[in-house]
C-alpha positions, 0 to 999 in steps of 0.5 A: 500500500501507499501509506502506513497505518501501523506505528510503534511507540515507546512509553515511560509511564508516570508511575515508573518515573515516580518509582525511580530515584528523583535524580534519575527521573529528572535526568530521564525527563531532560534526556527525553525532551532533548531527544524528541519525546513529549510529555502527555496529559497524564505525565508519561513520556512518549516517543515520536511514533515509529512507522513499521514496515509490512512485507510486500505480497509475493508476486504469485497467482493462485488461491493457496495459502500464503507462502511467506512466513511472518516477518520479524523486525526489531523496533529501534529504541529512539533514545539519544542520550547514551548515559541514561539509555540503559535505564530508559530502555529498562523503564520503557514499555512499547505499544503498537498504534493502529489507525483507521485512516481515509484518503481521497484524491481526485482522478479526473472528472467525478472519480476519486481514488480512495485509500483506506485502512481499518483494524479488527481482532483476528476474528474480524470483530470490531475493537474499541477505537478512540477519537479524536486522534491526538494532534501529534499522532494525527500529524505524524500519520498524515505526514507519513501518508503524504510522504509515502503516497506522494499525495498532492494538495487536493488529496484529503487525508483523515485520521478517524480513530486509533488504538494502542496495544501492548506487546502480545496483543494481536490486531488485523489491519486491512488496507484498500485502494478503490476507485469511487464514483461520488455521483453514484455513491459506490465503488466503480473499481477495486484496485487492491485489498491486502490484510496483515496481522501485527503484534509486538513481542518482547525478546530479552531487552529488544522489542520486535514487530511481527507481521504476517500477510494474511491475504492479498488481492491486487487487481492493479498490478501487471502480474494480477496478484491473487494471493489467497483471495478466497480468504476475504470471504471468511468470517475473519476478513469479510467484515473489514472488506465489506466495510472498506467496499461500502466506502463508509470509511469516514466512520471507522470500523470499531466501537466508537463512543459506544456505537457499533460500526455501520452496516455494510451496503448491499452494493459492497456485498455484491462487489465482494462476491463478484471479486471472489467468484468472477462470472465464467466466460461465455461459451464459444458459439459454433455455427452448424453448416447447412446441408447441400441442396439437390438440383431441381429435377434430379434425385439426391445422391444417397451417400454410402453408409459409413460408420457414425463418427464418435460424438464430440463432448457437448459444449458447456452450457452458459452459467445459470443464475441461482434464481433461475429454474433448475435443470431437470434431466430427461428420463432415459428412453427404454430399450425397444422390444426386438419383436416390435422392430420392423424386419430388415429389407430384402436384398435388392429391395428399394429402401422406402423413403423415410420422412424426416421430421422438421428440425425443432427450432428454439423459440425466439429470444425475448428482446433484450431490455433497453440499457438503463439511461445514465444518470444526468450529471448534477453539475450539468443540471445546474445550467438547466435550472438557472440562467448561468454562464459556464465560466461562473460554474467552472470557477465555483466548482474548482473552488469546491474541489479544493475545499476552499470556502466559496463567496458568491457576490453580485447584485440582487436577483442574479441568482446567488442563493439559488446557485449556492443551493444547486452547488451544494446539492450537486456536491452533497446530494439533495437537501444535504445542506444547512441554509442560514441567513447572517444576522447583525446580532451574531457573535462568536457564540452564534457561529461556533457555540458557547454557554447559554442559560437553559430556558425554563431552568433558572440559571442553569447553563449548558453548551449550545453549538453554533451554526458552523459547529452544528454543520461540522457535526452534520458533516461527520454524520453525512459522510458516515451514512452517505459517503458525501459531505454536508454543506453550510450556506450562509446567505447575506454574509456581510449582514453579520459583524465580521470581527465579532462573528467570524474572528475565531474562524479565520484560521480554521477557514484555511484547510491546512490548519483545520486539523490543528485547532478545534472549533470548540472544546471543553474550554468553551463548555463543550463535552469534546473537541470538535474539529472542522473537517478537511473537506468541509463545504462552506458557501456564502453569498453577499449582495454587493449593491448594499456593501456600503450600508452593511458590514465590510469584509476585511481583507484577512477574511476575504482572502480565505474565500474564493470570490466568484462574481455572479452577474447577468448571464449572456444566455439569459433570454434563451434560458427564459424562453425555454422556461416560459414557452407560453410567452410570445416572442413579441412579449420577450422583445417588448420586455427586453426593449424596456429592461435592456440587455445588461450593458450599463452604458448602452442601456443608460443612453437608451433610457432602459431600466438596467442602465439605472437599476441592476435587475437579474434573472430573478426579476425577469422570471417574476415578470414572465410568471405574472404575465403568463398568469394572465396579468399581461406584460404591462401590468406585470412590469408595473408591479415589479418595477415599482419597488426598484424606483425608490433611489431614482430621481427625475433625471432617471425616471423621465427617460424610463417613462419615455422608453415605456411609452415607446415600448407600448407599456401605458400603465408602466409609463403612467407609474413612472410619470407619477413617480417622477412628478413626486420625486424631490429632485 
């Protein structure tokens, strides 16, 4: 495999240090800290994790038991100070660290390359796992995974849980490499599955790592290694294999917080069955030659009798599904009675013609069922549901692929909120997102969480998670249940005070620091530390038309977002004509004659609405919807234009009135004239 998930670590417990002479204990602590050891919360000394090697599967093909014997390697004792090394070696106790790990890297398009590792006991039963993983262990495992796999910046590595085992305790580790299709939420190809059994042994003063290969199935190698693959169907390995093939790797295989591991998916069971029992190849079809036709008017030549050829072995029938009707052998024909046989013809007598029964033809095969149509690409469906430039969609999709927070900006009515929800559904699935509107009263407590008074219980305080923390918890649950993230959409982002609401979130918005600092922890009143996932999806929208009247976004916060402007799409009219087929072309011409195409300079010179007010596709859709309901275009425009005129003066309203009159919109022209007459300037 391309990453390590099994490590060794030496530990000098606090009790052992207390039992030593104080001067010796102090010398051990000084030497340990100078040699890269650390002090844990309980006062024990811990070495840095030591990555352990596993034997490579031999390049053979077959289904027999593995030929390679378990490999034993000494685990070096990492102690730099020679003077205190003998005492330290005697006081230290080795432990085996195993990790449940998940890695996802883009392969192009919708495909993802999934690397995952899971552990169990030798019977395949889940062990108690611990999470969250301590920060230093998390960093060590992540760095080792990136170094060995050559993971790029788009690869997301999550260390989900871990367990420490003392010498003599055995553990089984399965590592999988899969190609995953998020759109269908299933594995499209299995590259390899490999399983090792690990344990540590104390041999004199040395600690030895013993690792044995249990089974390997490598479909990605040139030699097509298949080492004891049927073992994966056994009870000791199938739970781990099914868990990996279910791509529920975002939830570890283990008893975590009293919860059992998730149930394998039916697709995983089917896939494992196909891997271990591939379908037999279809039989070769043999075409039966047609008999030669006799010439018209001439009797057919009678061939001289020859001994019948020995019948060849029948071709093997194609495999029959287990659910098909079982084949019943035909009853044997009884031997004929010699008395019933006809007498042989006399010598020289003409042999009577015998009618040859017609050949029995097989009934025509039922027509094959049509192949199921491929599911539509959710990203392409966005263009079917709203008017949008392809460039905007490409920019937003690239930002989300890099797990960067996305900020959609634009004038009111350009479709920012709709685009945010469609992006979230394409990435996370239908309705798998949280939509909130920012508020000027927000503080860090509303965004991350904090202590609040419990309603109806006097002055009792309890911790309440904020919108980001709740979304992070829903993200973890969504990945465990569906394999897809959960998105958070903050609408009207600049309505909240940026420093008060999002100040503590600044560093965590950078994907590189999400695993180093928790969102909330015991210091905030929470029962546990909650971290922002590496693949957390955050989409915000901001109305730039009101930027001067709302809270300004500082440069430190804005640079953490990928800002994508959402303007008037070039294909707006074509989209609206498809969406409103009942509206005539003449009405569309009248609508755009008054509203304009979106070029501010030309629209202002011609006295069109978009030269003075920015209105987007939402405005156009509302007008067309009212017109299609029977109001007519003039009355529909009058209703929708009225709220847009508050900031306009006579210099803007007069040309708009003239344009409405020339376009044949008398009611709208009358409204514009009345508003211009009442305008103070």
